[in-house]
C-alpha positions in Angstrom: 31.7 111.0 -86.3 29.4 109.5 -83.9 30.4 107.1 -81.1 30.5 103.4 -81.8 28.7 101.1 -79.3 29.8 97.6 -78.6 27.3 95.0 -77.4 28.0 91.6 -75.7 25.7 89.0 -74.1 25.9 86.6 -71.1 23.7 83.7 -69.9 22.5 83.7 -66.3 21.0 80.5 -64.6 18.8 81.0 -61.5 18.0 78.0 -59.3 14.8 78.4 -57.2 14.8 76.4 -53.9 11.6 74.7 -52.9 10.3 76.1 -49.7 7.9 73.2 -48.8 4.8 75.4 -48.8 2.5 72.9 -50.6 0.1 70.4 -48.8 -0.6 66.8 -49.9 -3.7 66.1 -51.8 -5.4 62.7 -52.8 -5.2 61.6 -56.4 -8.8 60.2 -56.3 -11.8 61.8 -54.7 -13.3 58.3 -53.9 -12.7 54.6 -53.7 -15.1 51.7 -53.9 -14.7 47.9 -53.0 -17.0 44.9 -52.6 -16.5 42.5 -49.7 -18.3 39.3 -48.9 -19.8 39.1 -45.5 -18.1 36.8 -42.9 -14.8 37.2 -44.8 -11.8 36.9 -42.5 -9.8 39.9 -41.4 -7.8 41.1 -44.3 -6.5 44.1 -46.4 -9.2 45.8 -48.4 -7.5 48.6 -50.5 -4.8 51.4 -50.4 -5.4 55.2 -50.7 -2.7 57.5 -51.8 -2.1 61.3 -51.4 0.7 63.3 -53.2 2.7 66.4 -52.2 3.6 68.9 -55.0 6.7 69.9 -53.1 9.9 68.4 -54.4 11.5 68.0 -51.1 10.9 64.8 -49.3 8.2 64.9 -46.6 6.2 62.2 -44.7 2.4 61.9 -45.1 0.4 60.5 -42.2 -3.1 59.0 -43.0 -6.0 58.6 -40.7 -9.8 57.8 -40.7 -11.7 61.0 -40.1 -15.2 59.5 -40.2 -16.6 56.0 -40.3 -16.9 52.8 -38.2 -13.6 52.9 -36.4 -14.4 49.5 -34.7 -14.6 47.7 -38.0 -11.8 49.2 -40.0 -8.3 50.6 -39.5 -5.7 52.3 -41.7 -1.9 52.2 -41.8 -0.7 55.8 -41.1 2.3 55.4 -43.4 1.2 53.3 -46.3 -2.5 54.2 -46.4 -3.7 50.6 -46.5 -7.2 50.0 -45.1 -8.0 46.8 -43.2 -11.2 45.1 -41.9 -10.7 44.5 -38.2 -13.7 42.1 -37.9 -16.0 40.0 -40.1 -18.7 42.1 -41.8 -22.4 41.1 -41.6 -24.7 42.0 -44.5 -27.8 41.8 -42.3 -26.3 44.4 -40.0 -25.1 46.8 -42.6 -24.8 46.3 -46.4 -22.5 49.3 -46.9 -19.8 51.2 -45.0 -18.4 54.7 -45.9 -15.0 56.0 -44.7 -13.6 59.5 -44.9 -9.8 59.4 -45.0 -7.5 62.4 -44.6 -3.9 63.3 -43.8 -2.5 65.1 -40.8 -0.4 67.4 -43.0 -3.5 68.8 -44.9 -6.4 69.6 -42.5 -7.6 72.5 -44.6 -10.9 71.0 -45.8 -10.2 72.0 -49.3 -10.8 69.8 -52.3 -8.3 67.0 -52.3 -7.6 67.1 -48.6 -9.8 64.0 -48.0 -11.1 61.0 -50.0 -14.2 58.8 -49.7 -13.9 55.0 -49.4 -17.2 53.0 -50.0 -17.2 49.4 -48.8 -20.1 47.3 -50.2 -21.0 44.0 -48.2 -22.1 41.1 -50.4 -24.8 38.9 -48.8 -24.1 35.3 -48.0 -26.5 32.5 -47.0 -25.4 32.3 -43.3 -28.7 32.2 -41.4 -30.8 29.0 -41.3 -34.6 29.1 -41.2 -36.2 29.3 -37.7 -39.6 28.0 -36.8 -41.7 30.9 -35.4 -44.0 28.6 -33.4 -43.1 25.5 -31.5 -45.4 22.7 -32.7 -47.6 21.1 -30.0 -48.7 17.4 -29.8 -51.7 16.5 -31.8 -54.3 13.8 -30.8 -56.9 12.3 -33.3 -58.9 9.2 -33.8 -57.9 6.4 -36.2 -61.1 7.1 -38.1 -59.8 10.6 -39.2 -60.2 10.9 -43.0 -57.4 11.3 -45.5 -56.5 15.0 -46.1 -57.4 16.2 -42.7 -55.2 19.2 -41.8 -53.3 18.7 -38.6 -51.4 22.0 -38.4 -49.4 24.5 -40.3 -45.7 25.1 -39.6 -44.0 28.4 -40.4 -40.3 29.1 -40.5 -38.5 32.4 -41.2 -35.1 33.0 -42.8 -33.4 36.3 -41.9 -30.9 36.4 -44.8 -31.2 39.6 -46.7 -31.4 38.4 -50.3 -33.0 35.6 -52.2 -32.7 32.7 -52.6 -31.0 32.5 -49.2 -34.2 33.6 -47.5 -36.6 31.3 -49.4 -37.9 28.5 -47.1 -39.2 25.0 -48.1 -40.6 22.1 -45.9 -40.4 18.4 -46.0 -41.1 15.3 -43.8 -38.0 13.3 -42.9 -37.2 10.4 -40.6 -37.7 6.7 -40.6 -40.5 4.5 -39.6 -44.1 4.7 -40.6 -44.8 8.4 -40.2 -44.2 9.3 -43.8 -46.7 6.6 -44.9 -49.6 8.2 -43.0 -48.7 12.0 -43.0 -47.5 14.6 -45.4 -46.6 18.3 -45.5 -46.9 20.9 -48.2 -43.4 22.1 -49.3 -44.3 25.8 -49.7 -47.0 26.4 -47.1 -46.0 24.0 -44.4 -49.5 22.5 -44.0 -49.4 19.0 -42.3 -52.2 16.6 -43.4 -53.2 12.9 -43.0 -52.0 10.9 -46.0 -53.5 7.4 -45.4 -56.0 5.4 -43.3 -54.7 5.3 -39.7 -56.7 2.1 -39.0 -54.2 0.1 -41.0 -51.6 0.3 -38.2 -52.0 -0.4 -34.5 -49.5 2.2 -33.5 -50.9 4.8 -31.2 -48.1 7.3 -31.4 -46.1 8.8 -34.3 -43.2 11.2 -34.3 -43.1 13.5 -37.3 -39.8 15.3 -38.0 -40.3 18.4 -40.2 -37.3 20.0 -41.9 -37.4 23.6 -42.9 -34.6 24.6 -45.4 -33.6 27.6 -47.6 -32.5 27.7 -51.2 -29.2 29.4 -50.6 -25.8 27.9 -51.3 -25.0 26.1 -49.2 -28.6 25.3 -48.0 -29.3 25.8 -44.3 -32.0 24.0 -42.4 -33.8 23.4 -39.0 -35.8 20.4 -37.8 -39.0 20.5 -35.7 -40.7 17.5 -34.2 -44.5 17.0 -34.1 -45.9 14.2 -32.0 -49.3 12.7 -33.2 -51.3 10.4 -30.9 -53.9 8.1 -32.5 -56.8 6.8 -30.5 -58.1 3.4 -31.7 -61.8 3.0 -31.1 -62.2 -0.8 -31.5 -62.9 -2.6 -28.2 -63.2 -6.2 -27.0 -64.1 -7.8 -23.6 -61.2 -8.0 -21.1 -61.1 -11.8 -21.0 -61.0 -12.1 -24.8 -58.1 -9.7 -25.3 -55.0 -10.6 -27.2 -52.1 -11.4 -24.9 -49.3 -13.8 -23.8 -50.2 -17.2 -22.5 -48.0 -16.6 -19.4 -46.6 -13.6 -17.8 -43.3 -15.1 -16.5 -40.8 -17.5 -18.2 -37.5 -19.0 -17.0 -35.0 -20.5 -19.4 -31.3 -21.6 -19.3 -28.7 -20.9 -21.9 -25.1 -22.0 -22.1 -22.6 -19.2 -22.2 -21.0 -20.6 -25.3 -24.3 -20.5 -27.3 -23.9 -19.3 -30.9 -25.6 -16.4 -32.6 -29.1 -17.1 -33.8 -29.9 -19.6 -31.0 -33.6 -19.8 -30.3 -34.1 -19.2 -26.6 -37.9 -19.2 -26.1 -41.1 -19.0 -28.2 -43.7 -16.9 -26.4 -47.2 -18.2 -27.1 -49.9 -15.5 -27.9 -53.5 -16.3 -27.2 -56.8 -14.8 -28.5 -55.2 -13.9 -31.7 -57.3 -11.6 -34.0 -57.8 -12.3 -37.7 -54.8 -12.1 -40.0 -55.8 -8.6 -41.2 -55.0 -7.2 -37.8 -51.2 -7.1 -37.3 -49.4 -8.5 -34.2 -45.8 -7.5 -33.4 -43.5 -8.0 -30.4 -40.7 -5.8 -29.0 -38.2 -5.9 -26.1 -38.8 -3.0 -23.7 -36.3 -3.7 -20.9 -33.2 -5.9 -20.1 -31.6 -5.7 -23.5 -29.1 -3.0 -22.9 -26.2 -4.9 -24.6 -28.4 -5.7 -27.7 -27.7 -9.4 -27.3 -31.3 -10.5 -27.8 -34.1 -9.9 -30.3 -37.7 -10.9 -30.6 -39.6 -11.6 -33.9 -43.1 -12.7 -34.9 -43.3 -16.2 -36.2 -45.6 -17.6 -38.9 -47.9 -18.8 -36.1 -48.1 -15.2 -34.9 -46.2 -16.0 -31.7 -43.2 -14.1 -30.3 -39.7 -15.8 -30.6 -36.9 -14.7 -28.4 -33.4 -15.5 -29.8 -29.7 -14.6 -29.4 -28.3 -12.1 -31.8 -24.6 -12.0 -30.7 -22.6 -14.8 -29.1 -21.3 -12.7 -26.3 -22.8 -14.4 -23.3 -20.3 -14.7 -20.4 -21.2 -16.4 -17.1 -18.2 -14.7 -15.3 -19.4 -11.3 -16.4 -23.2 -11.6 -16.0 -25.0 -14.7 -14.7 -28.6 -13.8 -15.7 -30.7 -11.4 -17.8 -34.3 -10.3 -17.2 -36.0 -9.3 -20.4 -39.5 -7.8 -20.7 -41.3 -8.4 -24.0 -44.3 -6.4 -25.0 -47.1 -7.5 -27.4 -48.4 -4.8 -29.8 -51.7 -4.9 -31.7 -54.7 -2.6 -31.9 -55.2 -1.0 -28.5 -58.8 -2.1 -28.4 -57.9 -5.7 -28.9 -55.0 -6.0 -26.5 -55.4 -7.4 -22.9 -53.6 -5.0 -20.6 -52.8 -7.7 -18.0 -51.2 -10.0 -20.6 -49.7 -7.4 -23.0 -46.2 -8.1 -21.6 -44.3 -11.0 -20.2 -41.0 -11.3 -18.3 -38.4 -13.8 -19.5 -35.6 -14.7 -17.0 -32.5 -16.0 -18.9 -30.1 -17.9 -16.7 -26.6 -18.4 -18.1 -24.9 -21.8 -17.6 -21.2 -21.8 -16.8 -18.8 -23.6 -19.1 -15.2 -24.4 -18.6 -14.2 -22.1 -21.5 -11.2 -20.3 -19.9 -7.6 -21.5 -19.5 -5.7 -20.8 -16.4 -3.4 -17.8 -16.7 -0.1 -17.6 -14.9 0.7 -14.5 -12.9 4.2 -13.3 -13.8 5.8 -10.8 -11.4 6.2 -7.4 -13.0 9.9 -7.4 -12.2 10.5 -10.5 -14.3 9.1 -8.9 -17.5 12.6 -8.2 -18.8 13.0 -12.0 -19.5 13.0 -13.3 -23.0 9.5 -14.7 -23.3 7.1 -15.5 -20.5 9.1 -17.3 -17.8 9.2 -17.7 -14.1 12.5 -17.6 -12.1 13.5 -19.0 -8.7 16.7 -19.5 -6.8 17.9 -21.7 -4.0 21.0 -21.4 -1.8 23.7 -24.0 -2.3 23.5 -25.0 1.4 19.7 -25.0 1.7 18.1 -27.8 3.7 15.6 -30.2 2.3 12.1 -28.7 2.3 13.2 -25.1 1.7 10.5 -23.1 -0.1 11.9 -21.7 -3.4 9.0 -20.0 -5.1 5.2 -20.0 -5.2 3.5 -20.3 -8.6 0.3 -18.4 -8.9 -2.4 -18.6 -11.6 -5.9 -17.5 -12.1 -8.9 -18.9 -14.0 -11.7 -16.7 -15.2 -14.2 -19.5 -14.8 -16.0 -19.6 -11.5 -16.9 -22.4 -9.1 -15.3 -25.7 -9.5 -14.3 -24.8 -13.0 -12.0 -22.2 -11.5 -10.1 -24.6 -9.2 -6.5 -24.9 -10.3 -4.0 -27.7 -9.6 -0.3 -27.5 -10.4 2.1 -30.2 -11.7 5.8 -30.2 -12.6 6.7 -31.4 -16.1 10.4 -31.5 -16.8 12.3 -32.2 -20.0 14.9 -34.2 -18.0 14.3 -36.4 -15.0 17.2 -34.8 -13.1 15.4 -31.6 -12.5 12.2 -33.2 -11.2 14.3 -35.4 -8.9 15.3 -32.3 -6.9 12.0 -30.5 -6.6 8.3 -31.0 -6.0 5.3 -28.7 -6.1 2.3 -28.6 -3.9 -0.7 -29.2 -6.2 -3.0 -26.7 -4.4 -0.8 -23.9 -3.1 1.8 -24.0 -6.0 4.8 -23.8 -3.5 7.9 -25.4 -4.9 10.3 -27.1 -2.4 13.5 -29.1 -2.8 13.6 -32.8 -2.0 17.3 -33.1 -2.3 20.2 -30.8 -1.4 22.1 -29.1 -4.2 25.6 -29.2 -2.7 26.7 -32.0 -5.0 24.7 -31.1 -8.1 26.7 -31.1 -11.3 27.2 -27.7 -13.0 26.1 -29.1 -16.3 22.6 -29.5 -14.9 22.3 -25.9 -13.9 20.1 -24.0 -14.2 17.3 -26.4 -13.4 14.7 -26.1 -16.2 11.1 -27.2 -15.5 7.7 -26.7 -17.0 4.9 -25.9 -14.6 1.4 -27.0 -15.6 -1.7 -25.3 -14.3 -4.8 -27.4 -15.0 -8.5 -26.8 -14.1 -11.2 -29.4 -13.5 -13.2 -31.3 -16.1 -16.2 -29.8 -18.0 -19.8 -30.7 -17.3 -19.9 -32.7 -20.5 -16.9 -34.7 -19.5 -14.5 -33.1 -21.9 -10.8 -32.4 -21.4 -9.8 -29.8 -18.8 -8.2 -26.5 -19.7 -4.4 -26.3 -19.0 -1.5 -23.9 -19.4 2.3 -24.2 -19.2 5.1 -21.9 -18.3 8.8 -22.5 -18.0 10.4 -22.3 -14.6 14.1 -21.6 -14.2 15.8 -22.4 -10.9 19.4 -21.2 -10.2 21.6 -22.2 -7.3 23.0 -19.2 -5.4 26.5 -19.4 -3.9 28.9 -17.0 -2.3 30.3 -15.8 -5.6 26.9 -14.6 -6.8 25.7 -12.6 -3.8 25.8 -8.8 -3.8 24.9 -6.5 -0.9 23.1 -3.2 -1.1 23.6 -1.3 2.1 20.9 1.3 2.9 20.8 3.8 5.8 17.7 5.3 7.3 15.4 2.3 6.9 14.7 -0.8 8.9 14.5 -4.3 7.3 10.7 -4.5 7.8 10.2 -1.2 5.9 12.7 -2.3 3.2 10.7 -5.5 2.5 7.7 -3.3 1.6 9.9 -1.5 -1.0 11.3 -4.8 -2.3 9.7 -4.6 -5.8 10.7 -1.0 -6.2 14.3 -1.8 -5.5 14.3 -4.7 -7.9 12.8 -2.6 -10.7 15.3 0.1 -10.2 18.3 -2.2 -10.4 16.8 -4.1 -13.4 16.1 -0.9 -15.4 19.7 0.2 -15.0 21.5 -3.2 -15.4 19.1 -4.8 -17.8 19.4 -8.0 -15.9 16.9 -10.1 -14.0 17.3 -9.3 -10.3 16.3 -11.5 -7.4 16.5 -10.6 -3.7 17.6 -13.5 -1.5 17.1 -11.9 1.9 16.8 -8.5 3.7 18.6 -8.3 7.0 20.0 -5.8 9.5 23.4 -4.5 8.7 26.2 -6.9 9.9 29.7 -5.5 10.2 33.1 -6.0 11.9 34.9 -3.5 14.2 38.6 -2.8 13.6 39.5 -5.2 16.3 37.6 -8.0 14.5 34.5 -8.2 16.6 31.2 -8.7 14.8 28.3 -6.3 15.4 24.8 -5.5 14.1 23.2 -2.2 13.3 19.4 -2.4 13.2 19.0 1.1 11.8 20.9 0.1 8.6 19.6 -2.6 6.2 21.5 -5.1 4.0 19.7 -6.2 0.8 21.3 -9.4 -0.5 20.5 -9.9 -4.2 21.8 -11.7 -7.3 21.6 -11.2 -11.1 20.5 -13.5 -13.9 21.3 -13.2 -17.6 17.9 -12.8 -19.4 19.4 -14.4 -22.5 21.0 -17.6 -21.1 18.9 -17.7 -17.8 22.2 -18.4 -16.0 23.0 -16.8 -12.6 26.0 -14.4 -12.9 28.9 -14.2 -10.5 30.3 -10.9 -9.4 33.2 -11.1 -11.8 31.1 -11.5 -14.9 31.3 -8.4 -17.2 27.6 -7.7 -17.1 27.5 -7.5 -13.3 30.9 -5.8 -13.0 29.9 -3.0 -15.5 26.2 -2.7 -14.8 26.1 -2.9 -11.0 29.5 -3.0 -9.3 31.3 -0.4 -11.5 31.6 3.1 -10.1 29.2 4.5 -12.7 26.6 1.7 -12.3 26.8 1.7 -8.5 26.5 5.5 -8.4 23.5 5.4 -10.7 21.7 2.7 -8.7 22.5 4.5 -5.5 21.0 7.8 -6.8 17.7 6.3 -8.0 17.2 4.1 -5.0 17.9 7.0 -2.7 15.6 9.4 -4.5 12.6 7.0 -5.0 12.7 5.3 -1.6 13.9 8.3 0.4 16.9 6.5 1.9 20.7 6.9 1.7 22.6 4.1 -0.1 25.9 3.7 1.6 27.5 1.2 -0.8 27.0 -1.8 -3.1 29.6 -4.4 -2.4 30.3 -8.1 -2.0 29.4 -9.8 1.3 31.9 -9.6 4.1 31.7 -12.9 6.0 35.0 -12.6 7.9 36.8 -9.7 9.6 39.4 -8.2 7.4 43.0 -9.2 8.2 45.0 -6.5 9.9 48.3 -5.6 8.2 51.4 -6.6 10.2 52.6 -3.6 12.3 56.0 -2.1 11.5 58.3 -0.3 14.0 56.7 2.0 16.6 53.3 1.1 15.2 53.5 -2.4 16.7 54.1 -0.9 20.2 51.2 1.5 19.7 48.9 -1.4 18.7 50.0 -3.5 21.7 49.2 -0.6 24.1 46.0 0.2 22.2 44.1 -2.5 24.2 45.8 -1.7 27.5 43.1 0.7 28.8 40.4 -1.8 27.9 42.3 -4.5 29.8 42.6 -2.2 32.9 38.9 -1.5 32.8 38.1 -5.2 32.5 40.4 -6.0 35.4 38.9 -3.3 37.6 35.5 -4.6 36.9 36.5 -8.1 37.8 38.0 -6.9 41.1 34.9 -4.9 41.9 32.7 -7.9 41.3 34.9 -10.2 43.5 35.0 -7.5 46.2 31.3 -7.2 46.2 31.0 -11.0 46.6 33.5 -11.1 49.4 31.8 -8.2 51.3 28.5 -10.0 50.9 29.9 -13.2 52.3 31.5 -11.5 55.3 28.3 -9.6 56.0 26.4 -12.8 55.8 28.8 -14.6 58.2 28.8 -11.7 60.6 25.0 -11.6 60.7 24.9 -15.3 61.4 27.4 -14.9 64.2 25.6 -11.9 65.7 22.3 -13.8 65.6 24.0 -16.7 67.3 25.6 -14.6 70.0 22.3 -12.8 70.8 20.6 -16.1 71.1 23.2 -17.4 73.5 23.0 -14.3 75.6 19.3 -14.9 76.2 20.2 -18.1 78.1 21.7 -16.6 81.2 21.9 -19.5 83.7 22.6 -19.5 87.5 23.1 -22.8 89.2 22.6 -23.7 92.7 25.5 -25.7 94.0 25.4 -28.1 96.9 27.5 -27.4 99.9 31.1 -28.3 99.6 32.8 -29.7 102.6 36.5 -29.7 103.4 37.9 -31.9 106.1 39.5 -29.8 108.7 41.5 -32.7 110.0 43.4 -32.8 106.8 43.6 -29.1 106.5 43.2 -27.6 110.0 44.5 -24.2 109.0 42.4 -23.8 105.9 39.9 -21.0 106.3 36.3 -21.5 105.4 35.0 -19.3 102.6 32.0 -18.9 100.3 32.0 -19.2 96.6 29.3 -17.7 94.3 28.6 -18.2 90.7 29.4 -15.3 88.3 26.6 -14.4 85.9 28.6 -15.1 82.8 29.4 -17.8 80.2 32.7 -19.5 80.4 34.3 -21.2 77.4 33.9 -24.9 78.0 36.3 -26.0 75.3 39.6 -24.9 76.7 41.5 -23.2 79.4 42.0 -19.9 77.6 39.4 -17.2 78.1 38.6 -16.7 74.5 34.8 -16.7 74.6 34.7 -13.6 72.4 36.6 -15.3 69.6 34.5 -15.4 66.4 34.0 -18.8 65.0 32.9 -18.6 61.4 32.3 -22.3 61.1 28.6 -22.4 60.2 28.3 -26.1 60.6 29.2 -26.0 64.2 26.5 -25.5 66.8 28.0 -23.5 69.7 25.0 -24.1 71.9 25.0 -27.8 72.3 27.4 -30.3 73.8 27.7 -33.3 71.7 30.6 -34.8 73.7 28.7 -36.1 76.7 31.0 -37.7 79.3 34.3 -36.6 77.7 37.1 -35.6 80.0 38.2 -32.0 80.3 41.3 -31.0 78.4 43.3 -30.5 81.7 43.4 -34.2 82.5 41.7 -37.4 82.0 39.8 -37.2 85.2 39.5 -33.7 86.5 37.6 -33.0 89.7 35.2 -30.6 87.9 33.8 -31.8 84.5 31.3 -30.5 82.0 28.5 -33.0 81.7 24.9 -33.4 80.5 22.0 -34.2 82.6 20.7 -37.4 81.1 17.0 -36.9 81.8 14.5 -37.7 79.1 13.1 -34.1 79.2 16.6 -32.7 79.0 17.3 -34.9 75.9 14.5 -33.2 74.1 15.5 -29.7 75.3 18.6 -27.9 74.3 21.0 -27.9 77.3 24.1 -25.7 77.6 27.2 -27.2 78.9 27.8 -26.0 82.5 29.8 -26.8 85.6 28.9 -29.6 88.0 30.5 -30.4 91.2 31.0 -34.1 91.8 33.1 -36.6 93.6 36.4 -37.7 92.3 34.9 -40.9 91.2 32.1 -40.6 88.5 30.1 -43.0 90.7 29.7 -40.3 93.3 27.5 -38.1 91.1 24.2 -37.7 92.7 21.6 -38.6 90.0 18.9 -36.9 91.9 20.4 -33.5 91.3 18.1 -31.4 89.3 19.0 -30.0 85.9 21.8 -27.5 86.5 20.7 -25.4 83.6 16.9 -25.1 83.4 13.8 -27.1 83.3 10.7 -26.3 81.3 7.9 -25.5 83.7 4.4 -26.6 83.1 3.3 -23.0 82.8 5.5 -22.3 79.8 3.7 -21.2 76.7 4.7 -22.1 73.2 8.0 -23.7 74.3 9.2 -20.6 76.1 12.1 -21.5 78.4 11.9 -20.5 82.0 15.3 -20.0 83.4 16.0 -19.6 87.1 18.9 -17.6 88.4 19.8 -18.1 92.1 22.8 -17.7 94.4 24.6 -20.8 95.8 24.8 -21.4 99.5 28.0 -21.4 101.5 30.6 -24.0 100.6 32.0 -26.0 103.5 35.4 -27.6 103.3 35.4 -31.2 104.5 38.2 -32.7 102.4 41.8 -32.2 102.7 43.5 -29.1 101.3 45.1 -31.1 98.6 41.7 -31.7 97.0 40.9 -28.1 96.9 44.4 -27.4 95.7 44.0 -29.9 92.9 40.7 -28.3 91.9 42.3 -24.8 91.5 41.9 -25.0 87.8 38.2 -25.5 88.0 37.7 -22.8 90.5 39.6 -20.4 88.3 37.3 -21.4 85.4 34.3 -20.9 87.5 35.4 -17.4 88.4 
């Protein structure tokens, strides 16, 4: 038998992996889109390329050809954008070739074409190709005469945006006498020019297209018409006078007739006459019209005359008619309008800027509780817009109660308010003083009532419980007064209270030992606060002051802003210190330290006192010594030698006594005693040591000594200073020889200027003629002589 074969089957699945060997290709070979010109930048369309490979791969798009400056493409999404507005007149179509970076083979499908069509818009207005020139013609030119032809061009690419039409526009009389053809732009005369006296016309020609929206341009054509009619110069039409002057009240209403200007040599009614203002009416307050009598009437259009703003107007009015009929000399006239002042303004009070936080329009003042009568409290100021005597203001006080006016008065001219009574005993129920101040001007010209205004005045009394001190370093009081308003505004803005500054002074303070001192480099600003609701002055203990000013936060805030805006350093804000602070009682060793704390100062004061007294004592001694030295030198200049007469001793009484000679020593001997103390310093300034005032007095050794000091009683000697000297005489005073010459000196006739001539001679021998006892009894005198 043959072999048997067995057959079986099996299924095999084979997966083929994609190798990424395909290139992307575009689905469409071309794209096309329409875009209006001048469209904003936006997305136009999106191109797309596909890759046959199944594996995921990125496709990068780019523009291979085309206007790169106008279009861009997103490399990932393939979206195409316009980067600027498209202009139809520049290019009506744009073509882009777009490819991918992955397929640069150039085969079919590797690129695609994008066609962008630009739709025309009416975006260009017509433009005149030739600028029209002025045209001159006579008034006899016939109707239909061609003046000129205007031509305008529209550069839009399509119709009807580039179709141009013409028309005559504007106001006035031009359209009555001229016309233009709408299609050709031919300008012609429409009517007889002799109907009007105008010699100049301005024609505004509009050229416009038929697009949507329509665009246009305007050109101006000036036409000058020469009128050929003439008249003699003296017969021409003109004003009767070339200058007028009128007066008008500043309160004149609108429509007031100011002046009718007469026209002479008027032509017949067929020839028109008109008037117009050429100069002086910049504010458009006046107008001029032609009356039924064919004159010119000047009147007021708006009631805005104001003497304080402008006192006069000079208006020039021109007369218009046919040029050949007008007189050139009288074709215009000048009208001077003087404005009369009226009392039409009320006085206005000047409220300080720092008082604007008050409720309503008020004025505030303050006076110290111990102020003297006549103290200036405030100065009211007001202004009146009227000028001259209408602007003079007088002030008066008007009070609701007589108590307030009994304390104060106001100067009618200056507005200064002073007190006529002291406020020490004023009742608190009266405070604050409330007055009304009236500001009144003078009467009007017509005798009407004067204009007046009122304002409330609040006057508070300031005492020690109200005062607050702001201490600033680095600024003097004079400079701080310049910054006064800035300081007030800063404190008011922070505290929301009305602030008033009472005074600005140098800084006063007390040393630890209680002595007062002043620092002129630091400034104290004394101020107070007023409640703007009640108008009452607030003491330091009130909650509004304690929280807004004296609290740590309020004080710190005020100090910061004052320091930063005024460039100073605020030391503190406190209550006034009028007395030195009390020192606490010392305890234990501290008491001894405080007792000895002032000991060095006491020693210094004592040393200074001793020094001053010593200087004074030395000065006195020096002065005494100089007086004594001067006196001694003066005495030494008077050296006197006396000639003594012979002295005889009786030998019978003293036979054994030897005869001897005595001479005078050249020295001064003290005449006031027996002691030889001539060098003793006598500091008695009232005593004259040169003169002897005790004439004829006995010597201190006895009542009748043999040798005495005596004066020479001559008349010449009485007028001349004579020193006391020795003189020998008999025992009895009667034995003195009166013929003896002056023992000291005699003034010679040859002396000049009172110079004393002093002789100094030696005595002759002395002869003893008396008994020895006499000589013995005169031993004292001889000893004094030697």
